[in-house]
mmCIF file of the N, C-alpha and C atoms, coordinates in Angstrom:
data_MODEL
# 
_entry.id   MODEL 
# 
loop_
_atom_site.group_PDB 
_atom_site.id 
_atom_site.type_symbol 
_atom_site.label_atom_id 
_atom_site.label_alt_id 
_atom_site.label_comp_id 
_atom_site.label_asym_id 
_atom_site.label_entity_id 
_atom_site.label_seq_id 
_atom_site.pdbx_PDB_ins_code 
_atom_site.Cartn_x 
_atom_site.Cartn_y 
_atom_site.Cartn_z 
_atom_site.occupancy 
_atom_site.B_iso_or_equiv 
_atom_site.pdbx_formal_charge 
_atom_site.auth_seq_id 
_atom_site.auth_comp_id 
_atom_site.auth_asym_id 
_atom_site.auth_atom_id 
_atom_site.pdbx_PDB_model_num 
ATOM 1   N N  . MET A 1 1  ? -3.741  -15.154 14.620  1.00 0.00 ? 1  MET A N  1 
ATOM 2   C CA . MET A 1 1  ? -2.625  -14.629 15.322  1.00 0.00 ? 1  MET A CA 1 
ATOM 3   C C  . MET A 1 1  ? -2.334  -15.567 16.487  1.00 0.00 ? 1  MET A C  1 
ATOM 4   N N  . ARG A 1 2  ? -1.075  -15.903 16.653  1.00 0.00 ? 2  ARG A N  1 
ATOM 5   C CA . ARG A 1 2  ? -0.661  -16.711 17.793  1.00 0.00 ? 2  ARG A CA 1 
ATOM 6   C C  . ARG A 1 2  ? 0.162   -15.851 18.730  1.00 0.00 ? 2  ARG A C  1 
ATOM 7   N N  . VAL A 1 3  ? -0.064  -16.035 19.986  1.00 0.00 ? 3  VAL A N  1 
ATOM 8   C CA . VAL A 1 3  ? 0.667   -15.280 21.001  1.00 0.00 ? 3  VAL A CA 1 
ATOM 9   C C  . VAL A 1 3  ? 1.397   -16.266 21.892  1.00 0.00 ? 3  VAL A C  1 
ATOM 10  N N  . ALA A 1 4  ? 2.664   -16.010 22.104  1.00 0.00 ? 4  ALA A N  1 
ATOM 11  C CA . ALA A 1 4  ? 3.462   -16.837 23.008  1.00 0.00 ? 4  ALA A CA 1 
ATOM 12  C C  . ALA A 1 4  ? 3.872   -15.988 24.203  1.00 0.00 ? 4  ALA A C  1 
ATOM 13  N N  . VAL A 1 5  ? 3.672   -16.524 25.371  1.00 0.00 ? 5  VAL A N  1 
ATOM 14  C CA . VAL A 1 5  ? 4.073   -15.827 26.593  1.00 0.00 ? 5  VAL A CA 1 
ATOM 15  C C  . VAL A 1 5  ? 5.396   -16.422 27.041  1.00 0.00 ? 5  VAL A C  1 
ATOM 16  N N  . GLU A 1 6  ? 6.364   -15.569 27.201  1.00 0.00 ? 6  GLU A N  1 
ATOM 17  C CA . GLU A 1 6  ? 7.682   -16.013 27.642  1.00 0.00 ? 6  GLU A CA 1 
ATOM 18  C C  . GLU A 1 6  ? 7.928   -15.483 29.051  1.00 0.00 ? 6  GLU A C  1 
ATOM 19  N N  . PRO A 1 7  ? 7.649   -16.300 30.064  1.00 0.00 ? 7  PRO A N  1 
ATOM 20  C CA . PRO A 1 7  ? 7.846   -15.836 31.438  1.00 0.00 ? 7  PRO A CA 1 
ATOM 21  C C  . PRO A 1 7  ? 9.322   -15.531 31.708  1.00 0.00 ? 7  PRO A C  1 
ATOM 22  N N  . GLN A 1 8  ? 9.549   -14.481 32.434  1.00 0.00 ? 8  GLN A N  1 
ATOM 23  C CA . GLN A 1 8  ? 10.905  -14.092 32.813  1.00 0.00 ? 8  GLN A CA 1 
ATOM 24  C C  . GLN A 1 8  ? 11.147  -14.522 34.259  1.00 0.00 ? 8  GLN A C  1 
ATOM 25  N N  . PRO A 1 9  ? 12.343  -15.034 34.564  1.00 0.00 ? 9  PRO A N  1 
ATOM 26  C CA . PRO A 1 9  ? 12.621  -15.492 35.933  1.00 0.00 ? 9  PRO A CA 1 
ATOM 27  C C  . PRO A 1 9  ? 12.414  -14.400 36.989  1.00 0.00 ? 9  PRO A C  1 
ATOM 28  N N  . ASP A 1 10 ? 12.723  -13.167 36.640  1.00 0.00 ? 10 ASP A N  1 
ATOM 29  C CA . ASP A 1 10 ? 12.572  -12.076 37.609  1.00 0.00 ? 10 ASP A CA 1 
ATOM 30  C C  . ASP A 1 10 ? 11.283  -11.285 37.397  1.00 0.00 ? 10 ASP A C  1 
ATOM 31  N N  . GLY A 1 11 ? 10.402  -11.784 36.513  1.00 0.00 ? 11 GLY A N  1 
ATOM 32  C CA . GLY A 1 11 ? 9.152   -11.094 36.217  1.00 0.00 ? 11 GLY A CA 1 
ATOM 33  C C  . GLY A 1 11 ? 8.046   -11.494 37.175  1.00 0.00 ? 11 GLY A C  1 
ATOM 34  N N  . PRO A 1 12 ? 6.883   -10.828 37.057  1.00 0.00 ? 12 PRO A N  1 
ATOM 35  C CA . PRO A 1 12 ? 5.762   -11.143 37.947  1.00 0.00 ? 12 PRO A CA 1 
ATOM 36  C C  . PRO A 1 12 ? 5.136   -12.492 37.585  1.00 0.00 ? 12 PRO A C  1 
ATOM 37  N N  . VAL A 1 13 ? 4.441   -13.085 38.533  1.00 0.00 ? 13 VAL A N  1 
ATOM 38  C CA . VAL A 1 13 ? 3.704   -14.319 38.286  1.00 0.00 ? 13 VAL A CA 1 
ATOM 39  C C  . VAL A 1 13 ? 2.502   -13.965 37.414  1.00 0.00 ? 13 VAL A C  1 
ATOM 40  N N  . LEU A 1 14 ? 2.300   -14.715 36.338  1.00 0.00 ? 14 LEU A N  1 
ATOM 41  C CA . LEU A 1 14 ? 1.189   -14.423 35.427  1.00 0.00 ? 14 LEU A CA 1 
ATOM 42  C C  . LEU A 1 14 ? -0.120  -14.911 36.033  1.00 0.00 ? 14 LEU A C  1 
ATOM 43  N N  . ARG A 1 15 ? -1.127  -14.044 35.982  1.00 0.00 ? 15 ARG A N  1 
ATOM 44  C CA . ARG A 1 15 ? -2.455  -14.369 36.515  1.00 0.00 ? 15 ARG A CA 1 
ATOM 45  C C  . ARG A 1 15 ? -3.511  -13.879 35.526  1.00 0.00 ? 15 ARG A C  1 
ATOM 46  N N  . SER A 1 16 ? -4.699  -14.450 35.628  1.00 0.00 ? 16 SER A N  1 
ATOM 47  C CA . SER A 1 16 ? -5.782  -13.985 34.760  1.00 0.00 ? 16 SER A CA 1 
ATOM 48  C C  . SER A 1 16 ? -6.152  -12.551 35.135  1.00 0.00 ? 16 SER A C  1 
ATOM 49  N N  . GLY A 1 17 ? -6.561  -11.787 34.149  1.00 0.00 ? 17 GLY A N  1 
ATOM 50  C CA . GLY A 1 17 ? -6.961  -10.405 34.394  1.00 0.00 ? 17 GLY A CA 1 
ATOM 51  C C  . GLY A 1 17 ? -5.841  -9.401  34.296  1.00 0.00 ? 17 GLY A C  1 
ATOM 52  N N  . MET A 1 18 ? -4.622  -9.877  34.065  1.00 0.00 ? 18 MET A N  1 
ATOM 53  C CA . MET A 1 18 ? -3.494  -8.946  33.947  1.00 0.00 ? 18 MET A CA 1 
ATOM 54  C C  . MET A 1 18 ? -3.555  -8.240  32.605  1.00 0.00 ? 18 MET A C  1 
ATOM 55  N N  . SER A 1 19 ? -3.016  -7.049  32.525  1.00 0.00 ? 19 SER A N  1 
ATOM 56  C CA . SER A 1 19 ? -2.962  -6.283  31.281  1.00 0.00 ? 19 SER A CA 1 
ATOM 57  C C  . SER A 1 19 ? -1.677  -6.611  30.542  1.00 0.00 ? 19 SER A C  1 
ATOM 58  N N  . ALA A 1 20 ? -1.677  -6.302  29.265  1.00 0.00 ? 20 ALA A N  1 
ATOM 59  C CA . ALA A 1 20 ? -0.484  -6.539  28.451  1.00 0.00 ? 20 ALA A CA 1 
ATOM 60  C C  . ALA A 1 20 ? -0.331  -5.410  27.447  1.00 0.00 ? 20 ALA A C  1 
ATOM 61  N N  . VAL A 1 21 ? 0.891   -5.141  27.083  1.00 0.00 ? 21 VAL A N  1 
ATOM 62  C CA . VAL A 1 21 ? 1.195   -4.217  25.992  1.00 0.00 ? 21 VAL A CA 1 
ATOM 63  C C  . VAL A 1 21 ? 1.690   -5.087  24.845  1.00 0.00 ? 21 VAL A C  1 
ATOM 64  N N  . VAL A 1 22 ? 1.055   -4.955  23.676  1.00 0.00 ? 22 VAL A N  1 
ATOM 65  C CA . VAL A 1 22 ? 1.348   -5.823  22.548  1.00 0.00 ? 22 VAL A CA 1 
ATOM 66  C C  . VAL A 1 22 ? 1.700   -4.986  21.333  1.00 0.00 ? 22 VAL A C  1 
ATOM 67  N N  . THR A 1 23 ? 2.715   -5.406  20.603  1.00 0.00 ? 23 THR A N  1 
ATOM 68  C CA . THR A 1 23 ? 3.080   -4.780  19.342  1.00 0.00 ? 23 THR A CA 1 
ATOM 69  C C  . THR A 1 23 ? 2.941   -5.822  18.243  1.00 0.00 ? 23 THR A C  1 
ATOM 70  N N  . VAL A 1 24 ? 2.303   -5.461  17.140  1.00 0.00 ? 24 VAL A N  1 
ATOM 71  C CA . VAL A 1 24 ? 2.125   -6.366  16.010  1.00 0.00 ? 24 VAL A CA 1 
ATOM 72  C C  . VAL A 1 24 ? 2.878   -5.799  14.824  1.00 0.00 ? 24 VAL A C  1 
ATOM 73  N N  . ASP A 1 25 ? 3.807   -6.570  14.293  1.00 0.00 ? 25 ASP A N  1 
ATOM 74  C CA . ASP A 1 25 ? 4.568   -6.165  13.111  1.00 0.00 ? 25 ASP A CA 1 
ATOM 75  C C  . ASP A 1 25 ? 4.097   -7.000  11.943  1.00 0.00 ? 25 ASP A C  1 
ATOM 76  N N  . THR A 1 26 ? 3.351   -6.391  11.022  1.00 0.00 ? 26 THR A N  1 
ATOM 77  C CA . THR A 1 26 ? 2.820   -7.121  9.875   1.00 0.00 ? 26 THR A CA 1 
ATOM 78  C C  . THR A 1 26 ? 3.837   -7.235  8.755   1.00 0.00 ? 26 THR A C  1 
ATOM 79  N N  . GLY A 1 27 ? 4.930   -6.473  8.859   1.00 0.00 ? 27 GLY A N  1 
ATOM 80  C CA . GLY A 1 27 ? 5.938   -6.490  7.803   1.00 0.00 ? 27 GLY A CA 1 
ATOM 81  C C  . GLY A 1 27 ? 5.608   -5.544  6.665   1.00 0.00 ? 27 GLY A C  1 
ATOM 82  N N  . ARG A 1 28 ? 4.430   -4.937  6.703   1.00 0.00 ? 28 ARG A N  1 
ATOM 83  C CA . ARG A 1 28 ? 4.029   -4.019  5.639   1.00 0.00 ? 28 ARG A CA 1 
ATOM 84  C C  . ARG A 1 28 ? 4.670   -2.659  5.864   1.00 0.00 ? 28 ARG A C  1 
ATOM 85  N N  . GLU A 1 29 ? 5.226   -2.115  4.813   1.00 0.00 ? 29 GLU A N  1 
ATOM 86  C CA . GLU A 1 29 ? 5.810   -0.779  4.883   1.00 0.00 ? 29 GLU A CA 1 
ATOM 87  C C  . GLU A 1 29 ? 5.066   0.126   3.923   1.00 0.00 ? 29 GLU A C  1 
ATOM 88  N N  . ARG A 1 30 ? 4.537   1.212   4.444   1.00 0.00 ? 30 ARG A N  1 
ATOM 89  C CA . ARG A 1 30 ? 3.797   2.153   3.608   1.00 0.00 ? 30 ARG A CA 1 
ATOM 90  C C  . ARG A 1 30 ? 4.672   3.353   3.327   1.00 0.00 ? 30 ARG A C  1 
ATOM 91  N N  . THR A 1 31 ? 4.547   3.864   2.120   1.00 0.00 ? 31 THR A N  1 
ATOM 92  C CA . THR A 1 31 ? 5.251   5.078   1.753   1.00 0.00 ? 31 THR A CA 1 
ATOM 93  C C  . THR A 1 31 ? 4.296   6.258   1.898   1.00 0.00 ? 31 THR A C  1 
ATOM 94  N N  . LEU A 1 32 ? 4.855   7.443   1.962   1.00 0.00 ? 32 LEU A N  1 
ATOM 95  C CA . LEU A 1 32 ? 4.016   8.636   2.030   1.00 0.00 ? 32 LEU A CA 1 
ATOM 96  C C  . LEU A 1 32 ? 3.124   8.720   0.790   1.00 0.00 ? 32 LEU A C  1 
ATOM 97  N N  . ALA A 1 33 ? 3.649   8.308   -0.355  1.00 0.00 ? 33 ALA A N  1 
ATOM 98  C CA . ALA A 1 33 ? 2.860   8.346   -1.596  1.00 0.00 ? 33 ALA A CA 1 
ATOM 99  C C  . ALA A 1 33 ? 1.641   7.432   -1.500  1.00 0.00 ? 33 ALA A C  1 
ATOM 100 N N  . SER A 1 34 ? 1.804   6.237   -0.920  1.00 0.00 ? 34 SER A N  1 
ATOM 101 C CA . SER A 1 34 ? 0.659   5.328   -0.822  1.00 0.00 ? 34 SER A CA 1 
ATOM 102 C C  . SER A 1 34 ? -0.370  5.842   0.186   1.00 0.00 ? 34 SER A C  1 
ATOM 103 N N  . VAL A 1 35 ? 0.093   6.454   1.270   1.00 0.00 ? 35 VAL A N  1 
ATOM 104 C CA . VAL A 1 35 ? -0.829  7.040   2.250   1.00 0.00 ? 35 VAL A CA 1 
ATOM 105 C C  . VAL A 1 35 ? -1.595  8.181   1.600   1.00 0.00 ? 35 VAL A C  1 
ATOM 106 N N  . TRP A 1 36 ? -0.892  9.045   0.868   1.00 0.00 ? 36 TRP A N  1 
ATOM 107 C CA . TRP A 1 36 ? -1.535  10.176  0.199   1.00 0.00 ? 36 TRP A CA 1 
ATOM 108 C C  . TRP A 1 36 ? -2.540  9.689   -0.845  1.00 0.00 ? 36 TRP A C  1 
ATOM 109 N N  . ALA A 1 37 ? -2.215  8.629   -1.568  1.00 0.00 ? 37 ALA A N  1 
ATOM 110 C CA . ALA A 1 37 ? -3.137  8.078   -2.559  1.00 0.00 ? 37 ALA A CA 1 
ATOM 111 C C  . ALA A 1 37 ? -4.408  7.576   -1.879  1.00 0.00 ? 37 ALA A C  1 
ATOM 112 N N  . ASP A 1 38 ? -4.269  6.928   -0.725  1.00 0.00 ? 38 ASP A N  1 
ATOM 113 C CA . ASP A 1 38 ? -5.447  6.466   0.015   1.00 0.00 ? 38 ASP A CA 1 
ATOM 114 C C  . ASP A 1 38 ? -6.297  7.636   0.483   1.00 0.00 ? 38 ASP A C  1 
ATOM 115 N N  . VAL A 1 39 ? -5.667  8.692   0.981   1.00 0.00 ? 39 VAL A N  1 
ATOM 116 C CA . VAL A 1 39 ? -6.408  9.876   1.433   1.00 0.00 ? 39 VAL A CA 1 
ATOM 117 C C  . VAL A 1 39 ? -7.170  10.487  0.261   1.00 0.00 ? 39 VAL A C  1 
ATOM 118 N N  . ARG A 1 40 ? -6.518  10.625  -0.890  1.00 0.00 ? 40 ARG A N  1 
ATOM 119 C CA . ARG A 1 40 ? -7.201  11.177  -2.080  1.00 0.00 ? 40 ARG A CA 1 
ATOM 120 C C  . ARG A 1 40 ? -8.386  10.307  -2.474  1.00 0.00 ? 40 ARG A C  1 
ATOM 121 N N  . ARG A 1 41 ? -8.203  8.990   -2.422  1.00 0.00 ? 41 ARG A N  1 
ATOM 122 C CA . ARG A 1 41 ? -9.279  8.079   -2.794  1.00 0.00 ? 41 ARG A CA 1 
ATOM 123 C C  . ARG A 1 41 ? -10.451 8.220   -1.814  1.00 0.00 ? 41 ARG A C  1 
ATOM 124 N N  . TRP A 1 42 ? -10.161 8.314   -0.492  1.00 0.00 ? 42 TRP A N  1 
ATOM 125 C CA . TRP A 1 42 ? -11.219 8.477   0.510   1.00 0.00 ? 42 TRP A CA 1 
ATOM 126 C C  . TRP A 1 42 ? -11.991 9.768   0.296   1.00 0.00 ? 42 TRP A C  1 
ATOM 127 N N  . LEU A 1 43 ? -11.287 10.824  -0.127  1.00 0.00 ? 43 LEU A N  1 
ATOM 128 C CA . LEU A 1 43 ? -11.925 12.125  -0.319  1.00 0.00 ? 43 LEU A CA 1 
ATOM 129 C C  . LEU A 1 43 ? -12.527 12.286  -1.708  1.00 0.00 ? 43 LEU A C  1 
ATOM 130 N N  . GLY A 1 44 ? -12.303 11.317  -2.588  1.00 0.00 ? 44 GLY A N  1 
ATOM 131 C CA . GLY A 1 44 ? -12.833 11.386  -3.934  1.00 0.00 ? 44 GLY A CA 1 
ATOM 132 C C  . GLY A 1 44 ? -12.084 12.359  -4.824  1.00 0.00 ? 44 GLY A C  1 
ATOM 133 N N  . ILE A 1 45 ? -10.817 12.594  -4.514  1.00 0.00 ? 45 ILE A N  1 
ATOM 134 C CA . ILE A 1 45 ? -9.987  13.509  -5.296  1.00 0.00 ? 45 ILE A CA 1 
ATOM 135 C C  . ILE A 1 45 ? -9.182  12.692  -6.294  1.00 0.00 ? 45 ILE A C  1 
ATOM 136 N N  . ALA A 1 46 ? -9.252  13.080  -7.564  1.00 0.00 ? 46 ALA A N  1 
ATOM 137 C CA . ALA A 1 46 ? -8.522  12.352  -8.601  1.00 0.00 ? 46 ALA A CA 1 
ATOM 138 C C  . ALA A 1 46 ? -7.027  12.579  -8.455  1.00 0.00 ? 46 ALA A C  1 
ATOM 139 N N  . GLY A 1 47 ? -6.278  11.503  -8.555  1.00 0.00 ? 47 GLY A N  1 
ATOM 140 C CA . GLY A 1 47 ? -4.830  11.606  -8.546  1.00 0.00 ? 47 GLY A CA 1 
ATOM 141 C C  . GLY A 1 47 ? -4.330  11.911  -9.941  1.00 0.00 ? 47 GLY A C  1 
ATOM 142 N N  . PRO A 1 48 ? -3.046  12.218  -10.129 1.00 0.00 ? 48 PRO A N  1 
ATOM 143 C CA . PRO A 1 48 ? -2.502  12.559  -11.438 1.00 0.00 ? 48 PRO A CA 1 
ATOM 144 C C  . PRO A 1 48 ? -2.703  11.455  -12.469 1.00 0.00 ? 48 PRO A C  1 
ATOM 145 N N  . ALA A 1 49 ? -2.513  10.189  -12.090 1.00 0.00 ? 49 ALA A N  1 
ATOM 146 C CA . ALA A 1 49 ? -2.671  9.098   -13.053 1.00 0.00 ? 49 ALA A CA 1 
ATOM 147 C C  . ALA A 1 49 ? -4.128  8.950   -13.465 1.00 0.00 ? 49 ALA A C  1 
ATOM 148 N N  . ALA A 1 50 ? -5.054  9.071   -12.506 1.00 0.00 ? 50 ALA A N  1 
ATOM 149 C CA . ALA A 1 50 ? -6.480  8.963   -12.815 1.00 0.00 ? 50 ALA A CA 1 
ATOM 150 C C  . ALA A 1 50 ? -6.931  10.117  -13.691 1.00 0.00 ? 50 ALA A C  1 
ATOM 151 N N  . ALA A 1 51 ? -6.441  11.319  -13.404 1.00 0.00 ? 51 ALA A N  1 
ATOM 152 C CA . ALA A 1 51 ? -6.815  12.491  -14.202 1.00 0.00 ? 51 ALA A CA 1 
ATOM 153 C C  . ALA A 1 51 ? -6.293  12.357  -15.625 1.00 0.00 ? 51 ALA A C  1 
ATOM 154 N N  . ALA A 1 52 ? -5.069  11.862  -15.783 1.00 0.00 ? 52 ALA A N  1 
ATOM 155 C CA . ALA A 1 52 ? -4.482  11.697  -17.119 1.00 0.00 ? 52 ALA A CA 1 
ATOM 156 C C  . ALA A 1 52 ? -5.248  10.655  -17.923 1.00 0.00 ? 52 ALA A C  1 
ATOM 157 N N  . ALA A 1 53 ? -5.771  9.644   -17.250 1.00 0.00 ? 53 ALA A N  1 
ATOM 158 C CA . ALA A 1 53 ? -6.507  8.584   -17.939 1.00 0.00 ? 53 ALA A CA 1 
ATOM 159 C C  . ALA A 1 53 ? -7.983  8.938   -18.104 1.00 0.00 ? 53 ALA A C  1 
ATOM 160 N N  . GLY A 1 54 ? -8.395  10.078  -17.572 1.00 0.00 ? 54 GLY A N  1 
ATOM 161 C CA . GLY A 1 54 ? -9.787  10.493  -17.691 1.00 0.00 ? 54 GLY A CA 1 
ATOM 162 C C  . GLY A 1 54 ? -10.717 9.758   -16.736 1.00 0.00 ? 54 GLY A C  1 
ATOM 163 N N  . ARG A 1 55 ? -10.143 9.152   -15.685 1.00 0.00 ? 55 ARG A N  1 
ATOM 164 C CA . ARG A 1 55 ? -10.957 8.427   -14.714 1.00 0.00 ? 55 ARG A CA 1 
ATOM 165 C C  . ARG A 1 55 ? -11.293 9.342   -13.546 1.00 0.00 ? 55 ARG A C  1 
ATOM 166 N N  . PRO A 1 56 ? -12.485 9.217   -13.022 1.00 0.00 ? 56 PRO A N  1 
ATOM 167 C CA . PRO A 1 56 ? -12.817 9.988   -11.817 1.00 0.00 ? 56 PRO A CA 1 
ATOM 168 C C  . PRO A 1 56 ? -12.161 9.369   -10.592 1.00 0.00 ? 56 PRO A C  1 
ATOM 169 N N  . GLY A 1 57 ? -11.826 10.221  -9.579  1.00 0.00 ? 57 GLY A N  1 
ATOM 170 C CA . GLY A 1 57 ? -11.331 9.782   -8.282  1.00 0.00 ? 57 GLY A CA 1 
ATOM 171 C C  . GLY A 1 57 ? -10.145 8.944   -8.391  1.00 0.00 ? 57 GLY A C  1 
# 
C-alpha cells in the first residue's frame, strides 16, 4: 500500500505523532448473497447448492 500526503495550504503543519483518518477502497463489492454464503460456511451450514450436490457445509 502506498500513501501520499497532500498538504493543504490552509491545513496544519504535518509533524510526527499526528493521527490520521484513512479510508481504503479495494474496489471489491460484496453482495448480501456472498456475505450470507460466508456466514453459512463459517457456521458449517450447508447452502442450497451444497445440499443439492450432497456435499456437507
